[in-house]
C-alpha positions in Angstrom: 163.8 45.2 -43.1 163.4 47.1 -46.4 166.6 47.3 -48.4 168.0 50.9 -48.0 165.4 52.5 -45.5 164.3 56.2 -45.8 163.2 58.2 -43.0 159.7 57.8 -42.6 156.9 60.7 -42.4 157.7 63.3 -39.8 155.7 62.7 -36.5 155.2 59.0 -37.2 156.4 56.6 -34.4 158.7 55.0 -37.0 160.3 58.3 -37.6 160.7 58.8 -33.9 162.4 55.7 -33.6 164.5 56.3 -36.6 165.5 59.6 -35.0 166.4 58.1 -31.9 168.3 55.4 -33.7 170.6 58.0 -35.7 171.1 60.1 -32.6 172.4 57.0 -30.9 174.3 55.9 -34.0 176.2 59.1 -34.2 177.3 59.0 -30.5 180.0 55.9 -30.8 181.4 57.5 -33.9 182.5 60.5 -32.0 183.5 58.6 -29.0 185.7 56.5 -31.4 187.5 59.4 -32.9 188.0 60.7 -29.3 189.4 57.2 -28.5 191.8 57.2 -31.5 192.6 60.8 -30.9 194.3 59.9 -27.7 191.6 59.3 -25.2 191.3 55.3 -24.9 189.0 55.4 -22.2 186.5 56.6 -24.8 186.5 53.1 -26.5 184.6 51.5 -23.4 181.7 54.3 -23.7 181.6 53.5 -27.4 181.3 49.8 -27.3 178.4 50.2 -24.4 176.6 52.6 -27.0 176.7 50.1 -29.4 174.7 47.5 -27.4 172.1 50.3 -27.3 172.0 50.3 -30.9 171.4 46.6 -31.1 168.2 46.9 -29.1 166.9 50.0 -30.9 167.3 48.5 -34.4 165.4 45.5 -33.1 162.7 47.4 -31.8 162.7 49.6 -35.1 162.3 46.5 -37.3 159.7 44.9 -35.3 157.4 48.2 -36.5 154.8 47.6 -39.0 156.4 47.7 -42.4 159.9 46.2 -41.5 161.2 49.6 -41.0 164.8 50.1 -40.8 167.5 52.8 -39.7 168.6 55.3 -42.3 172.1 55.5 -40.4 172.2 59.3 -40.6 174.6 61.2 -39.0 173.6 63.6 -36.2 176.2 66.4 -35.5 177.2 66.6 -31.9 175.6 70.3 -31.5 172.2 68.6 -32.6 172.3 66.0 -30.2 172.5 68.2 -27.2 
């Protein structure tokens, strides 16, 4: 994986994979916030989503050029 990966060119397969990762990455952050704000049931959902992240980052790094996730936060509204 390239160090400190940046978003790839818009419309590329790498960018699509990065955008999917970023959307999934942002979901457990929100779920963890909800869990710590009084809804502990969300912790299970957050943990489940983290396993999805693992598969997505492995697929991303398998793309040509050793692409990696930029870890960009996608707001809850933008994920809808």
